[in-house]
C-alpha positions in Angstrom: 25.3 44.1 109.8 24.2 47.7 109.2 20.7 48.6 109.8 18.8 51.5 108.3 18.5 54.4 111.1 17.0 57.7 111.5 19.9 60.6 112.4 18.8 64.0 113.7 21.8 65.1 112.0 20.3 67.3 108.8 23.0 68.2 106.9 23.8 64.8 104.9 25.7 64.7 101.7 26.2 61.7 99.8 29.4 61.1 98.1 32.5 58.8 97.2 35.6 58.6 99.1 38.8 59.7 96.6 41.2 59.7 98.8 42.8 58.8 102.6 45.4 59.8 104.0 46.4 58.0 107.4 48.8 58.9 110.1 49.4 57.6 113.7 46.1 58.7 115.0 44.1 60.4 112.5 43.1 60.1 108.8 42.0 62.4 106.4 39.4 61.5 104.5 38.8 63.3 100.8 35.0 62.9 99.7 33.8 64.2 96.3 30.1 64.9 96.5 27.6 64.4 94.3 27.1 67.7 93.1 31.1 67.7 91.9 32.6 69.2 95.0 35.1 67.8 97.5 34.4 67.6 101.3 37.6 66.6 103.7 36.7 65.0 106.9 39.6 64.5 109.7 38.2 61.2 112.0 40.5 59.1 113.7 42.3 56.2 112.2 40.5 53.2 114.1 37.0 54.5 112.7 38.2 54.6 109.1 39.5 51.4 109.4 36.2 50.2 111.3 34.1 51.5 108.4 36.4 49.8 105.9 36.9 53.2 104.5 38.5 52.9 101.1 38.9 54.7 97.5 35.6 54.4 96.0 33.5 53.4 98.3 30.4 55.1 99.0 29.4 57.3 102.1 27.2 60.2 103.6 28.9 62.9 105.1 27.1 64.0 108.4 27.4 67.8 108.8 26.4 68.9 112.9 28.5 71.7 114.0 27.8 74.6 116.6 30.3 76.8 115.2 30.4 77.4 111.4 33.8 79.4 110.4 34.3 81.6 107.8 37.2 83.8 105.8 37.6 86.1 103.2 40.0 87.4 100.2 42.0 90.5 101.3 
């Protein structure tokens, strides 16, 4: 049973799982965000299974990072 909880993570984006590519140890999960963008997350395969992730499942993407990298076109 899941319980509602408060999180310290401020960057919370609602979305829907669109694709899961599971390897031996890791799973790459693509999530369509409410605004139309897509975000990709790499999590352990075990975590994906524990969360019951599948296409169409609604999720909340939680982003907390001490580093953000940017790239530019030449």
